[in-house]
C-alpha positions in Angstrom: 8.9 -26.4 35.7 5.3 -25.3 34.4 3.4 -27.0 31.8 2.1 -25.3 28.7 -1.6 -25.5 30.1 -0.2 -23.5 33.2 1.7 -21.2 31.3 -1.1 -20.5 28.7 -3.7 -20.1 32.1 -1.3 -17.2 33.4 -1.1 -15.4 30.6 -4.9 -15.4 29.5 -5.4 -14.7 33.2 -3.2 -11.6 33.3 -5.2 -10.3 30.3 -8.5 -11.2 31.6 -7.8 -8.9 34.6 -7.2 -6.1 32.5 -10.0 -7.0 29.8 -13.6 -8.2 30.7 -14.2 -11.2 28.9 -17.3 -13.7 29.0 -16.3 -17.3 29.7 -16.9 -18.6 26.3 -14.2 -15.9 25.1 -12.0 -17.0 28.4 -11.7 -20.6 26.9 -11.4 -19.3 23.0 -8.2 -17.3 24.3 -6.9 -20.3 26.2 -7.2 -22.6 23.9 -5.4 -19.9 21.2 -2.1 -19.1 23.8 -1.8 -22.5 24.7 -1.9 -23.3 21.2 0.9 -20.9 20.2 4.2 -22.3 22.6 2.4 -25.7 21.8 3.2 -25.3 18.2 6.9 -23.6 19.2 7.7 -27.0 20.8 7.0 -28.8 18.3 9.8 -26.6 16.1 6.8 -24.4 14.1 6.2 -20.8 13.7 3.9 -18.4 14.8 2.0 -16.8 12.2 1.2 -12.8 13.2 -2.2 -11.8 13.2 -2.9 -9.5 10.2 -2.4 -5.5 11.0 -5.9 -5.2 9.0 -8.0 -7.6 11.1 -10.1 -6.7 13.7 -9.9 -8.0 16.9 -13.4 -7.1 17.1 -16.5 -6.8 14.5 -17.1 -3.0 13.5 -20.7 -3.4 14.5 -19.5 -4.8 17.8 -17.2 -2.0 18.5 -19.5 1.0 18.5 -21.6 0.2 21.8 -24.2 2.8 23.3 -22.2 2.9 26.6 -18.7 2.3 25.3 -16.6 2.0 22.4 -13.9 -0.8 21.6 -10.6 -0.6 20.2 -10.5 -2.7 16.6 -6.8 -3.4 17.0 -6.1 -4.3 20.4 -9.9 -5.5 21.6 -9.4 -3.4 24.6 -12.8 -1.8 25.8 -14.9 1.1 28.0 -14.0 4.1 26.3 -15.9 6.8 26.0 -14.0 8.0 23.4 -11.2 6.1 21.5 -9.2 9.4 20.1 -6.9 9.3 22.9 -6.3 5.6 23.4 -5.2 5.7 19.5 -2.5 8.0 20.2 -1.3 6.6 23.1 -1.6 3.5 22.6 -1.2 2.9 18.9 0.2 6.1 17.6 -2.5 6.6 14.9 -5.1 9.1 14.0 -9.0 8.8 13.7 -8.4 9.4 9.9 -6.1 6.8 9.7 -7.7 4.4 12.1 -11.2 4.8 10.1 -9.4 3.9 6.8 -7.6 0.8 8.1 -10.9 -0.6 9.3 -13.4 0.7 6.3 -15.0 3.0 8.7 -17.3 5.5 7.7 -15.5 9.2 7.8 -18.8 10.6 9.7 -18.8 8.1 12.3 -17.7 9.5 15.6 -15.7 7.3 17.7 -17.4 8.2 20.6 -20.1 6.4 22.7 -23.5 7.0 21.4 -24.6 7.7 25.4 -21.4 10.0 26.1 -22.3 12.0 22.6 -25.7 12.5 23.9 -25.2 13.7 27.2 -22.7 16.1 25.9 -25.0 17.8 23.4 -27.7 17.9 26.3 -25.5 19.7 28.4 -24.5 22.1 25.8 -28.2 22.7 24.9 -28.8 23.3 28.6 -26.3 25.8 29.1 -27.6 27.7 25.8 -24.7 27.1 23.6 -26.6 26.4 21.1 -28.0 30.1 21.0 -24.5 31.3 21.8 -23.4 29.5 18.3 -26.6 31.0 16.7 -25.9 34.6 17.3 -22.3 34.5 16.9 -23.2 33.0 13.0 -25.6 35.8 12.6 -22.7 38.4 14.2 -20.4 37.2 11.1 -22.9 37.2 8.7 -23.7 40.8 9.5 -20.3 41.3 8.9 -19.7 39.3 5.6 -22.4 41.9 4.1 -21.2 44.7 5.6 -17.9 44.1 3.9 -19.8 43.5 0.6 -22.3 46.0 0.8 -19.0 48.8 0.2 -17.4 46.6 -2.7 -20.8 46.9 -4.1 -21.2 50.6 -3.9 -17.7 50.9 -5.1 -18.3 49.0 -8.4 -21.7 51.1 -8.7 -20.0 54.7 -8.3 -17.4 54.0 -11.2 -20.8 52.9 -13.8 -22.4 56.2 -12.7 -19.2 58.6 -13.4 -19.2 57.5 -17.2 -18.8 61.0 -18.4 -15.5 60.8 -16.4 -14.4 57.7 -18.0 -14.8 59.4 -21.0 -12.7 62.4 -19.8 -10.2 60.1 -18.8 -10.4 58.6 -22.2 -9.7 61.7 -24.5 -5.6 62.0 -23.1 -5.3 58.4 -24.2 -6.8 59.9 -27.7 -3.8 62.7 -27.5 -1.0 60.4 -27.1 -1.1 59.0 -30.5 -0.4 62.2 -32.1 2.2 62.9 -29.2 3.8 60.0 -30.5 3.7 60.7 -33.9 5.1 64.2 -33.4 8.1 62.2 -31.6 8.2 60.0 -34.3 8.7 63.3 -36.6 11.3 64.4 -34.4 13.3 61.7 -34.7 12.8 61.5 -38.6 14.0 64.8 -38.6 17.2 64.6 -36.5 18.1 61.1 -38.5 17.7 63.1 -41.5 19.5 66.4 -40.2 22.5 64.2 -39.7 23.1 62.7 -42.9 
């Protein structure tokens, strides 16, 4: 039967094969993994790590060439969004809120972001975006211009409004005549 130290070493070697670690990190991981079965063997219980506690410091997670997941400590990502969705079923907004990351902080390695920006500028996408904005603003101004002209036109036709107001003045006379008829009919029936 394998000893607790051998079991811990096997577990840590499996973890280290998928995650790059320094020698100090390996030693700390072995001690941590060895302590857990030893505590269980003695009849104790193991406390789960808090979900809000990051595996790595937030400052260390955003490196120049990679981004490290604060939940599992796995690194080597250019972007973290897909990993969060597949491995942890989290959206970037929830991830940022959980670890207190600023909302404007991107979950992308700095070099990757800069290379994508340079590639977009080389292809002229910034110029195309500026042209599209100009076209959109011209359309908006064109839509506003007829609306302003329509509002200005009724103000110029003020005499027309007075002519429309005159029938409204006649309306009370009609209602007075109708009121008189109802009086007459009411009197005639009595």
